[in-house]
C-alpha positions as a Markdown table, in Angstrom:
| # | Residue | x | y | z |
|---|---|---|---|---|
| 1 | Met | 42.8 | -40.6 | 53.6 |
| 2 | Ser | 42.6 | -37.8 | 51.2 |
| 3 | Tyr | 45.5 | -39.2 | 49.2 |
| 4 | Gly | 43.6 | -42.5 | 48.8 |
| 5 | Lys | 40.5 | -40.8 | 47.5 |
| 6 | Ile | 42.5 | -38.8 | 45.1 |
| 7 | Leu | 44.3 | -41.9 | 43.9 |
| 8 | Val | 41.0 | -43.8 | 43.4 |
| 9 | Leu | 39.5 | -40.8 | 41.5 |
| 10 | Phe | 42.6 | -40.6 | 39.3 |
| 11 | Ile | 42.4 | -44.3 | 38.4 |
| 12 | Val | 38.6 | -44.0 | 37.6 |
| 13 | Leu | 39.3 | -41.0 | 35.4 |
| 14 | Ile | 42.0 | -42.9 | 33.5 |
| 15 | Phe | 39.8 | -45.9 | 32.9 |
| 16 | Ser | 36.8 | -43.8 | 31.8 |
| 17 | Tyr | 39.0 | -41.9 | 29.4 |
| 18 | Thr | 40.4 | -45.0 | 27.7 |
| 19 | Ser | 37.0 | -46.7 | 27.4 |
| 20 | Gly | 35.4 | -43.5 | 26.2 |
| 21 | Glu | 38.1 | -43.2 | 23.6 |
| 22 | Ala | 37.5 | -46.7 | 22.4 |
| 23 | Leu | 33.7 | -46.2 | 22.1 |
| 24 | Ala | 34.2 | -42.9 | 20.3 |
| 25 | Ala | 36.2 | -44.8 | 17.7 |
| 26 | Gly | 33.3 | -47.2 | 17.2 |
| 27 | Arg | 35.0 | -50.1 | 19.0 |
| 28 | Thr | 34.4 | -51.8 | 22.3 |
| 29 | Pro | 37.3 | -52.5 | 24.7 |
| 30 | Ala | 36.8 | -56.3 | 24.1 |
| 31 | Leu | 37.4 | -55.8 | 20.4 |
| 32 | Ile | 40.5 | -53.6 | 21.1 |
| 33 | Gln | 42.0 | -56.4 | 23.2 |
| 34 | Gln | 41.1 | -59.1 | 20.7 |
| 35 | Lys | 42.6 | -57.0 | 17.9 |
| 36 | Ala | 45.7 | -56.3 | 19.8 |
| 37 | Ser | 46.2 | -60.0 | 20.7 |
| 38 | Ser | 45.7 | -61.3 | 17.1 |
| 39 | Lys | 47.0 | -60.2 | 13.8 |
| 40 | Lys | 43.9 | -61.3 | 11.9 |
| 41 | Pro | 41.2 | -58.7 | 11.3 |
| 42 | Val | 38.1 | -59.0 | 13.5 |
| 43 | Lys | 35.1 | -60.2 | 11.5 |
| 44 | Gln | 31.7 | -59.1 | 12.7 |
| 45 | Lys | 28.8 | -61.4 | 11.8 |
| 46 | Lys | 26.1 | -59.8 | 9.7 |
| 47 | Val | 22.7 | -60.9 | 10.8 |
| 48 | Arg | 20.0 | -61.6 | 8.2 |
| 49 | Val | 16.5 | -61.4 | 9.4 |
| 50 | Lys | 14.4 | -63.9 | 7.5 |
| 51 | Gly | 10.6 | -63.9 | 7.6 |
| 52 | Pro | 8.3 | -66.8 | 8.0 |
| 53 | Arg | 8.0 | -69.3 | 5.2 |
| 54 | Ser | 4.2 | -68.7 | 5.0 |
| 55 | Ala | 4.9 | -65.0 | 4.2 |
| 56 | Ala | 7.4 | -65.9 | 1.5 |
| 57 | Lys | 5.0 | -68.5 | 0.0 |
| 58 | Ala | 2.2 | -66.0 | 0.0 |
| 59 | Gln | 4.4 | -63.4 | -1.7 |
| 60 | Lys | 5.5 | -65.9 | -4.3 |
| 61 | Glu | 1.9 | -66.8 | -5.1 |
| 62 | Ala | 0.9 | -63.1 | -5.3 |
| 63 | Asp | 3.7 | -62.5 | -7.8 |
| 64 | Lys | 2.6 | -65.5 | -9.8 |
| 65 | Lys | -1.0 | -64.3 | -9.9 |
| 66 | Glu | 0.0 | -60.8 | -10.9 |
| 67 | Lys | 2.2 | -62.1 | -13.7 |
| 68 | Gln | -0.7 | -64.3 | -15.0 |
| 69 | Gln | -3.0 | -61.2 | -14.9 |
| 70 | Asp | -0.5 | -59.2 | -16.9 |
| 71 | Lys | -0.3 | -62.0 | -19.5 |
| 72 | Asp | -4.1 | -62.3 | -19.7 |
| 73 | Tyr | -4.5 | -58.5 | -20.1 |
| 74 | Ala | -1.9 | -58.4 | -22.9 |
| 75 | Lys | -3.7 | -61.3 | -24.7 |
| 76 | Phe | -7.1 | -59.5 | -24.3 |
| 77 | Val | -5.7 | -56.2 | -25.8 |
| 78 | Lys | -4.2 | -58.1 | -28.7 |
| 79 | Glu | -7.4 | -59.9 | -29.5 |
| 80 | Asn | -9.4 | -56.7 | -29.1 |
| 81 | Gln | -7.1 | -54.9 | -31.6 |
| 82 | Lys | -7.5 | -57.8 | -34.1 |
| 83 | Arg | -11.2 | -57.7 | -33.7 |
| 84 | Ser | -11.4 | -53.9 | -34.2 |
| 85 | Ile | -9.5 | -54.3 | -37.5 |
| 86 | Gln | -11.5 | -57.3 | -38.6 |
| 87 | Ile | -14.9 | -55.5 | -38.3 |
| 88 | Gln | -13.8 | -52.7 | -40.7 |
| 89 | Thr | -14.2 | -52.5 | -44.5 |
| 90 | Pro | -11.2 | -53.7 | -46.6 |
| 91 | Glu | -10.1 | -50.2 | -47.5 |
| 92 | Val | -10.1 | -49.1 | -43.8 |
| 93 | Gln | -8.3 | -52.4 | -42.8 |
| 94 | Glu | -5.4 | -51.6 | -45.2 |
| 95 | Arg | -5.2 | -48.0 | -44.0 |
| 96 | Met | -5.2 | -49.2 | -40.3 |
| 97 | Lys | -2.4 | -51.8 | -41.1 |
| 98 | Gln | -0.3 | -49.1 | -42.8 |
| 99 | Asn | -0.8 | -46.8 | -39.8 |
| 100 | Ile | 0.4 | -49.5 | -37.5 |
| 101 | Lys | 3.5 | -50.0 | -39.6 |
| 102 | Asn | 4.2 | -46.3 | -39.7 |
| 103 | Ala | 3.7 | -45.9 | -36.0 |
| 104 | Asn | 6.1 | -48.8 | -35.3 |
| 105 | Ala | 8.8 | -47.3 | -37.6 |
| 106 | Asn | 8.4 | -43.9 | -36.0 |
| 107 | Ser | 8.7 | -45.3 | -32.5 |
| 108 | Lys | 11.8 | -47.3 | -33.5 |
| 109 | Ala | 13.4 | -44.2 | -34.9 |
| 110 | Arg | 12.6 | -42.2 | -31.8 |
| 111 | Arg | 14.1 | -44.9 | -29.5 |
| 112 | Lys | 17.2 | -45.0 | -31.6 |
| 113 | Ser | 17.6 | -41.2 | -31.6 |
| 114 | Asn | 17.0 | -41.1 | -27.8 |
| 115 | Ser | 19.6 | -43.8 | -27.2 |
| 116 | Thr | 22.2 | -42.1 | -29.4 |
| 117 | Arg | 22.1 | -39.1 | -27.1 |
| 118 | Thr | 23.4 | -41.1 | -24.1 |
| 119 | Lys | 27.1 | -41.6 | -23.9 |
| 120 | Arg | 27.3 | -45.4 | -24.1 |
| 121 | Ala | 24.6 | -45.9 | -26.8 |
| 122 | Gly | 26.0 | -42.9 | -28.7 |
| 123 | Gln | 29.2 | -44.9 | -29.3 |
| 124 | Lys | 27.1 | -47.8 | -30.6 |
| 125 | Tyr | 25.5 | -45.8 | -33.4 |
| 126 | Arg | 28.5 | -43.7 | -34.5 |
């Protein structure tokens, strides 16, 4: 009787060791058997969770609305700048236009100098 119990305990320990070793390696015993039986690699299906169509539609509409608001704001700023120049005297208008040209030239030079510091852009300007 005691030999039978020892034998059963020994068999249980062997099976628990092999399944524990497989799980420690990140594989299930079924995958081990499948991999051993076939030469092809085992592909595990990637599951993509997709939301409801209504949520995607609402997000698309929100993006469209935000894009339109940005466009309207840019248009408003441009018109406001034109109006602020238009209401000035001719001498001030010329000075403001020259200041805008100088500011654009300075920003372009600054962007170029900043980009030449980076490795990739530095090769472009050398």
